N, C-alpha and C positions, 0 to 999 in steps of 0.2 A: 677422626671419623665422626665423633660426637658433634663437632661443629658443622660438618657437612649435613648431618641429620637435622640439625636445627635450621639450617638454610633451606633444605628441601621442605621441611614442615612449614616454615614461614611462607615460602612461595606458594605452597598449596593453600594455606589459610587466605592468602591474598586472592588467589584464583577463585576460591569459594565466595569471598566477599564481593569480587567483581561480578560473578554470576548473579548473586543475590541482589545487589544494588541495581545493576543494569536491567534485570528483569522487573524489579519493583518500580523502576522509573519508566517502564514500557519501552526502553531502548532496544531490547531484543525483539520487540514487535516490528522493528525495521527489517528483520531478517526472516522471521518465521511466523506461521499462523498463530494467532492468540491461543488456540486450544492447546498448543504445545508448551505454553509458559509454565504450567504446573510441573512438567518434566524437568524444566530448568531448575526449579526450586529443589526437586529431588536430587538433581545432579550437584547442586551447591551443597546440600546436606551430605551427600556421599563423599565429595571432595573434602569437606570439613572433617568427617569421621576418619577418612583416610589420612589426613594430616595428623590427627591425634594418634593414629596407629604408628605412623612414621616417627612421631615424637617419642613414643614410648618403646619403639623397637630397639632391641639390644644387639641385633645382628648387624652385619656389615652391608651397607648399601652399595650397589654398583656405582662405579665412577661416573657413568653417563646419566645417572638419575637427575642430578641438579640441572644440567643443560637441557634435558628433555622437559623438565618441569618449567624451566624458564621460557620455553617457546610459547605456551599458551598465556603465560603471565605477560610477556612482552607484547604479544598480539592483542591481548585484551586491554592492556594499559595504553598502548600507543595508537591503536586504531579508534578513531572517534566514530561512534555509530551514527549513521545518517540514512534517511530513506532514499529510495530510487528517485531520480530526477528526470526532467524532460529529455535530457540527452539519451537516456536509456530507452525511453519511449520512441524516440525518433529512429533508433536502430531497429525497432520492430517493423517499421515501414507499413506494409499492407496488412500486417497482423493486428493492427489496431482494431479493437472490438471483436476480435475472433473468439476471445474467451466467452463472450456473450452468446455466440452462435453455437456453443457446445450444449446449451440448454435444450432439452426436449420441448419443442414448441407445442406439441400436442398436450403437454401437461400444464400449459399456462392458461390462466383466465384473464384475458385482456379485454374485458368488457369495460371500456373507458367510462361508460355511463355510471358505473357503480364504484369506480376507483378514484381516490384522491391522488392525482398525479403530483401534487405539490410536495408529497412526502417521498417521492421516488428519488433514488440515488442515480448517479450516472450509469451504474450497472443496470438498474431497472430500465432506464431509457434505452440503453444499448440493446438489451434483450428484446424489449417490446418493438423497437424499430426494426430489428432484424427479422421479426415475424411479419409485420405490416406497418408501414409508416403512416398510411392514409388515416386511420382512426385517431392518430395522435395530433394531427394538424389542428391548431387552435386551442390545444390543451395548455393549462398553466403549468409552469415548472419553477422549482426553487432548488437549485443544486449547488454543491460546493466542490471545488477541486483546484488544481494548480494550472496556471497559464502555460500553454505551449505556444510560443510566438516567434519562432525563428523564420528568417526569410525564405528558406527552402521549402516551407510548407505550401507556398504559392497562394496564400490567402490574400484577399483584397485588404486594403488598409483599415477597413472598418470591421474586420473579422479577426477572431482569435480562436484557438482550440482550448477547450476546458477538458481536463483529463484527470483520471485517477487510475491507480493500479488495483487489480483484483487478484487475491491470493487463493490458491487451492491448498497448497502445503507450505511453500516458502518462496523467497524471492526468485529462486531458480525457475519456478513455473509461473511467475507473475505475468499477467497479461494486462495491457492497457485498454481502457475504455475512454471514449471521449466524444464530444459533440462540438460542432462549430457554433460559435456565439457571434452574433452581430451586435456591435456596440460602437456608436460614433467616436468614442474616446478610446478605442482599442489600443491606439499607439501609445497611450499613457501607461499601459501595463507592461510588465516584463515577464519573461519566462520564469517559471517556478514560483511565482507569486501566488499565494492562496487567496481565492475570492469566493464569495457567495453570489450567485447570479439568480435573479428573479426575472421572469419573462414569460413569453408565449412560444410554444413550439410550432415551427413551420417546417417545410421541406424545401430542398434545393437540389436540382439535378447536378450531379458531379460525374462527368464522363458518361458511362452507360448505366449508372445507378442513380437512385434518389436517396439522399441522405437527410437526416434531421438538421434543422437550423434553428437555434434558439435566439429569438429576437429579444434581447435584454431590455428591460425597463428600468433595472436597477442593478448595479454591481457594487458590492461592498468588499473591501479588503479585510481579510480575517487572518487570525493566527493559524498556523498549521495545526491540525488536530494531533492529539497525543498519539493516536494510532491511525496513521494516514492511509492504510490500505483497506479496501473493501474485501469481503470474502464471498466465496460461493456457497457458504453454509445456509444463509437465509434464502428461502425461495424467493426469487425476484418477482416483481409485478404482483404482489400479494396484498398490498395495503388497500383496503376498501373504505369508502367514505361511510361515516356513521349514518 
């Protein structure tokens, strides 16, 4: 029984270490909102203390204790953390940019004459264009995101979709935001490749709607950000020019 207690305590120490390391490396940001990361540190500390208690416990542990503890250990050790990819976004279909439409448009200040649109994220552009695309036509843009470029999007050869995910709480409620990008060398890019696009915003009719179209003047391939998701915490369309 003493050996069983050592194994259980050791497994708990490893679970605590996994929580600590993966949170410190921002890998848990692939699953939850960054504001909850502090709770993971508390969880790691709790599991570590619990392991110490098990180590010094003199009573008999239930037989099922070790198998139960091994479940999170195996899951945490075998599953490689990874962010959501373009395939998940395609499954959302018509829900693309719907997360931006949840913002109360009456609370937004979209006076483009006083706003520096080059600091807007894709979330900002999605929110602003859901209110009124007309004032945004001709405005400069500099946004980053991952490429969505499968054939079933029905885009012309010189267009791609630039997208990102927006979190409210965790990946379970993640919503995609995206904008069409026109670029002569679009075919040279591949899905899930991270790029930074500089250009001018225009509009294009798509069915019965008018959607933004970013005419790219420059596309640079970049490394994926450490924390790839945008969040709904920061009020969108709020950056004003000095």
